[in-house]
N, C-alpha and C positions, 0 to 999 in steps of 0.2 A: 086589208092587212095593212096596218102602217108601214112606210118603208122609209129605211133614213133617206133618200135621195127624194122624197117627196115632202115640200117644205112648204105649203099653202099661204104661210104670213111668215112676215122677219120683222122680229121686232128692234127698235132701239131706243128701249126704256131708258139705258143709262149706258152713262158716257165708257165709250171704250169694249161694249158688248152687244156690237152691233150695229148696223145703219141702216136705214131706209134708204129706199132709189128714187130718183127722178130720173123718169125718161122722156125725151121728146118724143116727136110721133116717128119719129127712124130706130128708135129705141137706142137713143145715143143717152149720153149720163149727159145732163143738165151741167152747165160747168166747163165744160172740157171744150177748147177751143182747137180743132182741127187743123191751125194754120202754125205749124213749125218752126215759123221765123220771127216771132214776137222777140225771142229774147235769148239773149246765147248763154250757155252755160260753159262758164270755164273748167276746165278739168284741173283737177291735184293731183299729187302724187298718189302712189297706191289707189287710184280708182276713186280719189273724195273729189264732190264737187264743192264751188265756192257758190254760195248761192248771191247772187248781186243783189245789195241790200236796197237799190234803186226800187229794186221791183216791188218792195213790202213793205218800204215806208210810208206809204198812202194809208195802209191798215196799222199803223201802230198806233193811232188815240182813238179807233173805234171798240167798239164793244164786236169782237170777231163772231160771236154764239151765231148772230144772223147769216154771218159767211158762213159758218159751217152747215148751219140748216139748209141755208140757201144748196150747198155741195151735196150733202145729203152723207154727211161726213161727222163721226162724232170726234171729243177730242184727241183721244187717244190715237183714233185712226191718223188724223191729222198730225199726231208726233210720230207715229209712225212710217209716214209718207217723209217728212224731213230726217227722220235716221235713216233711211234708205236713202236717201237720197247724198248722203254723205258718203256709201260706199260702192252702190251700183245704181245705176242707171242706164237707157236704153240710147244708142248713138241718133241723133238729129240728124245726121251729113253721113256720105258713103264713105269720108275720111277718117270721121272720129271712131275711136275705140269703144266697142262698147264693156262695161264689168258689171258682173255680178256678184255676189254676197252667199255663201255658203250657209245653208240652215242652221249649223251647230255654232258657227259666230255669230249668228243673227240671234240665235237664242241666249248668248252669253249677253252680248248687249241689250239684249230685253229685262236679263236679270238685272244685269246694273242699273237699267231705266226705274224698274221695279223697286230695286231697294236704295235707290236714289229720292224716290217719291217723286219721280216726273211719270212715270206711268202708273195708272191706277188698275193696277195687275193685280189678282193674287199667280203663288205659284204653287208646286208641291213636285215634290220626286219623281222623277220617271224614269227608267230603264233604257239608254238610250246607246247606239251604236255607232261609235268614234272611232274613224278610220285614221291613221298616221303609216307613211311608209312600208303600204302596200299591205297591213295588218291592222284587222278591226276588234276592237276591244268594247265589253258591254260598261257602261257606268252608270250609275246614279247622279242623274243630274239636275237641280232643281227649275223644273221647266212651268213656263204660265201659259196653260192650256189657253186662258183666255188672249194670251198675244199671238198665239198661233192659230187661233180662230179670227181674230182681227185680219190676221195675214193673208185668210183665204178668202174673207170679205172682199180686201183688196182685189185680191185677184179675180174672185168673181166680177167685179166691176169695171176690169180689164186695167185698172190703175199699177200693178205691180203684173209682172211676168215671170213665170217661173219654169225652170231650165231643170230636165231629168238628165242623169248622167249615171255612170258607176264607179266605187271604187276600184283599186288595184285586186282586189280580195271579193269582186259580184257583189257589193253592197251597194243599195240604191241612193244615191245623192241627190238632194235637191237644193236648186241655186236659186236665189229671188236677185229680182231688177227693177226698179222706178222704171214705168212705162212712158212712153211721150206724152199721152194722158195724163199721169198721174203726176210728169213734171210741168205741163200746164194748171194742174192744179197748185202744185209746190206752189209759182209766183204769187198765189194771192192769200198764202198763209202767211201772217205779220210777222214781223221782224222778232215782237217779243218771245211767241211758241217756239220761232225757231231759236233764240238764244238758250232757252228753257230744256230744250234738246240736246245744246253744245255744254251744258252744264254735265253730261253725266258720258260723253262719247269723246271729250276733249282731258285731258290730261289738265294737272292741277299745276298751279304757276310754279317756275316760269316755263310751264310747258303747253299753256293753255290756247296755244295759237294751233297747237299738232295734236288730230284725230287719234284717235286710240285703236291699235289694230290688234287681233288676237290670234294668239298664235298657245300649240298647245305642245307640252314636251313630254306625254307620256303618263303623267298623274295627272297635271294640274293646267288650267288656263288659263294664260298671262294676257296681260293689260301693257300695252308696251308705243311708246312714241320714238320717232323717227331721233327726237333730239337723247333719247336715253333713260326716259322714266320708264320703269316697269313696275309693276304690281300682279298678285296673284286674286285673282276671281275667287268667290268662296261659291261660287255654282256648285262647284264637286262635293259641300261641305253640308252633305244632307244634316237636317235638324230632327233631332230628338225630342220623345214627348213622354212624359210618364204615363202609363196606364198597368191596369190590373187584365189578367186573361186567364183562363181556367183550359185547360187539354179537352178536346169534344173530337169525338170518332162518330159519326152515323153509325145507329142500327145495322143498318144491312149488312156493315162490314164485320160486324162483332158476332161473337157466338154468345148462347147461352151460358155457357159457364164464366166466360170469364171476370175480372175484377171490375168494381167502379172504377170509372173516372175520378180523380181529385177534382175537387170543386174550391175556388179561390174566392166565389161571394162573396164569404166576411171580410174578405182583406178590401174589398172595392174602393172603402174610404181611402187605403194610405196611398192611392192616386193622385187627391186631392192635395197631398200634403207636399207631393213631387211638385217640381218645375219644366219646362220647356227652356228649348234654346231657340225659339222661331222669331226670326228677325224683321217678319211680315206683319203687317196685321188684317187681319183675315178677315175675308166678310162670306159668310157661311148664308146658302140658298138651301140646301136638302139635309135634312136629319133624319137618321135611320134608328130604329129601336130593337133590342135586342138579337143582336148581331153576331154571326158563326161566320167566321172567316175559314176557307178550305182554299189552299195552296196546291197545285196538283204540275206533276213532272213523271215524264219517265222516261225511265234509265235502264239499261241493258239486264238484267235479273234471269236468272234459269233456276232450276230446282236445288241442285248444288250450291249456288248460292245463298239459298233462304235456308237450307240445311245449316250451310257453315253460319250463315248469320245466328240462327238460334241456339246455335252451340254458342257463337260467341256470346253472344248476351246471357247465358245460362238458363236459356228458359225452361232444361228441364232439371235445373240445379235447385238446391233448398233455397237459395238467397239470389233469387235473379235481379238480372241487371246490374248495377253499379255506376262508378263515374267512369266514361269513356274517352281516351285521346289517340289520334293516329300517330302517335310516337310508337319511332322502331325504339325498342330495346335494344342497343349495340352493347351493353356490358352487362347482361341479364346477372352473374356473381358479385359486381360491387354492392356494397352497402345502400348506397343514396342515390337517387337521381333525383334532377329538379324538371317542372315544366312550368309554363307559362301560367298564369291564373286564368280561369275560366272555364272550367273540365264542365260536363253535359250529364247531367245526373239523369238515368233510362230507368225505366219501372213497365217491366213488362205486362200485359195486361191479359190477352191470348193470342195465340198462335197454333196455327199447324203446321208439325215438321216439315213439310214441302212445298207449303203453298202460300201462306203467307205469317205475319208477324204484325199485331199492334202491342204499343207502347206508348210512355207517355215522356216527355222529356221535358227537362226542367233545365233551361238556360241561365249558367252563371258568369257570364261574360260579362267582364266590367263595362262602367258609365262612365259619363261625366259627371261631375260632383251636382245632386241636388236632381238629376233626373232619376226618377224610381220606378223601375219596370219586372213587374212578377210575370215573368213572357214563360207560360207552360204549354206545349201544345202538344196531341195528341199525334201520333204519325201509324200509317198504314203502307207495309212495305209488302206489293201483290208478287206473287212469281211471275206474272205477266208483265212484269215492269213499271206498274203504275204506282206512283209512291204521292199520298195523299198528308199534307199537312191541315191538320184543322182544332183552332181555337173558338172558344168564346170570348169574346168583349164583355168583361164586368164592367171596365170603367176607364176613361181617357178623360188624364186631367180631370177637373173637377166636373166631368159629365159623366152623370152612372149611364147603366148599360141601354136605357130609355130616351137617349138623347145624344144619339152616337155623330157629332159630325163628320162628314168625307173629308174635308181637309185635315183633321186629325187623323182618320183610318188610314189614309194615303200613309201619312207618315210612320204608321203601326208595320203597314203592309211591309213596308221598305225594312223592318227590322225582322219579321219572319222570313225574308226570301234571303238577305244577309246571312242571319242566325242558322234556316234549315240544311243551306250549302255546307257551313263549318261542320252542320251533324254530322249528313250524308258522307262529307270526306272520313269523319272519323270512323264509319260504320262499314262503308264499300270497302272489296277487295283492293289491291293495290289492280288486278287485272281489270275492275270496273273503272276503277282512276284512268289508268290509260285509253280506256275507249273513249271515254267522256275526252280527256283531253286532246285525243285527237280530233274528235268531233268538232271540239268550241275553239279548237286550233290553241290550249295551251291557256285558258279562259274559261275552265266550267267553272269555277267558284263563281263567277258575274253570271251564269247562263241564266237563261230566261225560264219565268214557269208561267204557270195559269191560275189566275184567282178567279173564286167562286163565292160570293158575297150574298148568305142568306139572313133575309131579316123580317123580322113578325109586323114591322109596320115601316111605311114612307111617308115622310113630313117634307111638303104638303103631299096628300094624297091625291095624283090626276090622273086624266088618260096617259096611256104612253105615250102618243102621238106629242103630247106637250110639254113630253120632256127632250125631246130633239128642237128645242127652240133656238139655237144659234148664241144661248144666251147663258146665264148665271148656271141653269139645272143642267143644260147638257155639258156646258163647261167643267162643273165640279163634278159630273158622273166621269168623264174622261180623266180626272186622275186617280180612280182605281181601277177601270177595266179600260182601258184607252181608247183608241177612236173607236166611237159608235155606231156600228153595221146595222142593226135595227131595234126596234123595240115593240114589244107587245102586249097587250092585255089576255091576263087567262083567269078567265070568269068575269067575275063584277068587282074582286077584292084585288087579287094581286096582278103585277105588273113583272112582266120580263123584260130587261133591258142586256144584250149583247155589245161585246165589244170585241176589239179587235186582240185585245190582253187579257180578257174576264168577262163575266157575268154577272148580272145583279138580278136576285129570283125578292123582290118585298112582298110582302103581304100575310094573312094570320094563318094563309095555307099551305105554306109554301115547304113545312116541312114535309108534308105529303108524299111530294113529285120528287123525294130524296134520292128514290132509285132510278129516275130515269137522269134526273141531271148528273148525278152521279158517271153513269155510263156514257153520258154527254160530254162530262168532264174529261174524262181516261182517252177519248178520243184525240180530243183536241192536246189533251198533250202529245200523244203521238204526233199529230197533225205539228205539234210547234218542235216536236224532236226532228221528223222531216226535213221541217224547215233549213235544219242547219245542216242535216245531213245532205240536202241537195245544195246548197252554196260550198259545201267541203268537197262533195265531187267534180265542183267547178275550179276550185281552187287544187286540185292535184290535175286535172288534166291540165292548167293553164303551167303546173309546176311539169310534167309531160312532154308540153311544147316547148319551154325552156332546154328540158333536156336536150329534145332534138337538137333546138340549135346548137347547143353546145357540142354534138355530134356533128353535126355539117361542119363545125369550125375547129374541129380538135386540134388539125395541124400548123392554125396560126397560135396556138398557147398551150406549151406543153402542161400544163397544169390543170388544161381540161379534162385528162382522163381522170385525174385524181376526184375533181368534183363529179365527172358523173358520175364514177364507181358510189361515191358515197350520195348523191341524189337519187341515183336506184335504189340506193339499199335503202333509204328513209320511203322513198315511192312504194315500193315491193312490203314493207312494214304495216303503212297505211290501207292500203289496199288490202292486205290480209287481214288487218282489223276491221276497217268498212264491211266485208263479206259478211266475218262474224256477226258484226252489228247488225247487219241485213237479216242474217239469221234469226235471232232475237226479236226482230219486228215484226216476220213473217208468222213467228212461231204465236207469239204472243196477239197477232189478229186472230190468226186460225183456231185461239183458242180460247176466243173472248167470246162469248154468251150474249145476244140482244135479246133483251126485253120486248117482252110479247105485248101486243098495243091493249094498252089498258083498255077497260071499258066505260070507266070512270070518266062523263063529259069533259072534264078539267084536264085529267090528264092526258085522255085522251089527242084533246086540242096540243096541250104542249109536245106531247110525243110529234104532231104531225109539223109544228111549228121548228122544234130543233131539227128534224127529219133526221131522225138517230138512223133510222136504215140507210138510206142514201149517204149520208155521213160516214157510216161505216166502209160501204161501198167506195167512196171517193179517197178514202184512206189507203185503202185495201190495191186500189187503180193507180196510185202514187206510189205505192212500196215496190209492187210490179213493174212501175215505170223506173223506180231507183238501182233495181236487179240489172237492168238493162245497160245503165249507165254505167254502175262498175264493170260489169263484162264487158263495156268497151274498154275501159281504161285497162283493165287486166290485158287483154290483147295488147294494146297501144303498149304496156309494159312489156310485156315480150316480146314483142317486136321491136323495142329499143332493146332490149336486152341481147335478142338476136344479132343485131348491128354492131353492139358493142362487142359482143365476142367476134364478129368478123375483124372490127379494129386491133382489139387483143391477139388475134390470130396472125394479123398482118404486122402487128410489131412486132410479135415470135419468130416471126420469120426473117425480118430485117437485122433482128438482133441476132441468129442461126446464120444468115449471111453474112453478119459481119463478123460472127465468131469464125464462120469457114475462112473469110477471108485474112483474119488475123491468125490463125492458124497454117497456112499457104505461106504467109508473111513468113511467121516465127521459123517452120519448118526450112524454107528457104537460108533463113538467117542464120539457120544451125548446121546446117549444110554448108554454107559459104565457110561460118565460122570453122567447121571440121577441117577443110581444106586449108584455109590461112593458118590452122593448128600445126598441119600434116608440116605445110612449106616453113612455118617456124623451126617445127624440130627438126628435119633438115638442115637449117641454116646453124641452127645450134652445133649439130653435128659436125657439119663443115670449120666453123668457127675452132669449135674444139680440137680439130684436127689441126689449121693451121696454131695453134696454141702449144701443142703436141710439139711440134717440126719446132715451133721458136724456142722451144725448153729443152729441145736436143742441142741448135745452133747456141743458145746462150753455155751450155755445158764447155765450150774450146773456146768461148770468148772468141769467137768467128765474125762479130759483128766489129771490132775493137779496132782492126785494121793494123793486128798485131801478131810474132809469127807464134804458133802455139806453144805452149809450155812441152815441156820433157815427157812429162806423167800424161801427156796427152797423145803423143806421139807411140811411148811403150806401151801404153794400155788398153789404146782405143784403138790408133789408126793404124798399128800394124798387126794385132792381131781379129782385128774386127773390121777395116776399113780396106786394108787391101787384099782380103779374100773376095774374090768376087761374089756376091749375092747377099751376104752375110747382115752388114751395116743395112742394107735394104728391109731386110725380113727385121732385125729389129726393131725400125722406123715405124713399121703395119703394126707389129705387135704393140709396140708403146701407144701406137693412134688408136687402136681399138681398145686397149686396155683403159686409154682416158675417156676413150666417147663412153663405156660402159659405165664407169665409174659415174659420169656424169649426169647419164640417164637412169640411173638408179637415183643418184640425189634429188632429180628433178619429180620423181616419181615420189619420192618421200615428201618433202615438200607439199605436192598436191594433196597426197594422201592427210597430210597432219590439218591442210588450210582446211579440208573437209570434214576436221572430226567434229562440227558442233551440233547439240540437240537443239532441234526446233520443236516448241510445244505450244498449241495454241487451245486456252479454257474459256469458254462463255458460260458465267454463272448466271445472266440474266436475273438478277437480283438488285431490291430496289438499295441507293444510295444517297447518304446525308451529303447533297451537296456542297454545301460548307464545310463540312467534313474533309471532303474530297477535296476542294480549293485550297485546304489548309493542307492538306498531304502534298499535294504539286507544290506548293510554294517552298517545300523542304526539299525538293529533289530538283536535279540540273534538267531541264526538257529541254530533250535533243531539236525536235519536231512536233508541230501540234498541226492537224489536219481537223475541218469543221464541214459538213456535210449538212445542208437545212433543204428540208423537202414540208408540203403542208402538212402540220401537223404535228413533224417530227425533225427534232435535232440533233445531230451525233457528231461528237468531238472526239479524237482519237491524239492521242497522247504517247511519245516515247521517249525514255530514259533508260539512262544506265544504271543499274543498281553496283553498290559499292560495299555492305555489308559481308565478306565469305563466310565467316562466322554463321550468320542469321542463314544464311542459305545454303551452309554445309558445302564448299565447293562452290566454285567460281559463280560468280552473281550473275543473274540473266540478265536481259537488256530486254 
């Protein structure tokens, strides 16, 4: 059985697509100088290297093809060595710092070299994870598989070092640098070749002395220099091709009474009238004949979701299917509404009310001018969560179905991946979309899918191991099925190639293996979903660790408590969704029927190659392991919630203690106020008595140092003062009367001051802020208070109303 790791021969037939090895008796590559002290390498800013021209001038005039052959390198390998030297190199001494270049920026630079005509590679769109600021998203990039293979060639020859690390959200990251052996090779490369590479990795004039640096702004990759030059790379601009396709679903998924699928074979000629926006001149090595494309994924589905979907698509109606959109109608009683162009037309083929539905979808999304795409594909949605998109390729550009190029097919697959995600977004329920957004961390539209390509013939027809040549054949196959894991001959006429992102089955008997391949595809769709699920558990575990750190330091920042509550709430929601998703996975595997071992020799051989039974057990084991991880996360969340409850209880106790202390202070203050009030009242009475006696004294004018008048003697002195005790009694009575009247007056004033009516009403209604500000501008605002908290801003305004008629009495404040 041929294996991916076994390559008895290594081809270097074309520049840039392989290299032969030249070893000495000790196994070292010829041309390497182990002495690291020959030529100093001057470090430049941002890890770039200035190549001393004096070390390369000797080769300027000679034909360096002999030199490259001597070193076992092709022209493109030499250019990649120069490119890496500009950005990443190994340290020659203990005091020198090492520099590395990450794989994504290197892919961007290689793409720029291809489009500039410097690197003789092909490129094709590939789904790549791009990490930024602790968050990864999947993007389609124009990746050169030949360039990646050339880097691997250099790593195998120890000319390039590789470094493996992880991003903040636990996605694998690879970085590269030119090794010490690579630096020794570098000094033997002529200056003319170095200058050729510098043309695309330096800025234009007047920035032609500065190397381009790659950055990512979340949507686009930008190339910039220190001097201020900046431009956008087109690596994210995937190219479109004109094509015609027909919907297709395998007979094993159909019913006997279903409608026939639409055929667009009679429209195949329309593809030739369309154009493409491919910017590279493609070199084709492999062609397929009569290609059927299956793209699969797994989405949590249940019987109720299938029933609801059947009802939504009108499977039981007289007029089934129609145009569909995910738009929510918020004003269903209005006359008109508008939607963006590009609705999807759905036509139901057959269904089982609670188990599956088959339909064909016609894509009407707008394309660039001149690009003709007749895109129809069949869709199978199963209750176990298996989603299958199938299409038959009728023509791509001017190529008919019997001559399909893998370069063109890779660009067609991008359309299928993107458009299928849009269609499913229209058909899924809000609950299912929330599950996908949680698993794929708000990047479900770009989620990965598995490709299964079935063709009646492959040209050239070779033994399976010959396709693993690390050259043109293997690089082209990578464009549609990813890094190749294995290749097998199935009988004398059919060949099977397994990749990380898909498989290719080519041969005249490929259709007879349909049921086995569909079972294997369904398992791999689950495995692909499990990969993302597993990463999501690590991300959630990291979130819980951050929450624990916030809990441990909550006293240092008063805002931590609010952050902890929000984070715990989100983590609790995620764990609930994880457990629900896991239950769907477990149920789908439990109800998944494994095909019996076939009796036909070729089918039996394919069953053994794919190891269907073992694969099913492996996926089940991984799901069981995920259950343990989710349980652990749930226990950690419960622990953190308990700790948070203790913090909340402690804060509540502190509040109660503060209230108790303040209440005691208020009671003491009230008692002191009452005592002071009693003393004040006594003093008021004493002062009132003194005032009363002063009044009596003023009657006779006694303080004027004159004799009293005659009427005082006649009416007051003789009848009231001369008799003993009478005048004293009158004074005391006068004192008591005046004090009584004074106390009554104070009580009246006090009662009048307490006659205000206070009423507080909380409306909790939305207001127009602009109109509210206009109202306040017409009022004389006395006091304005503002309180700001995370997520909340509260303002209080006080003013006195003046319109008595409007308020029908005294206006309020």
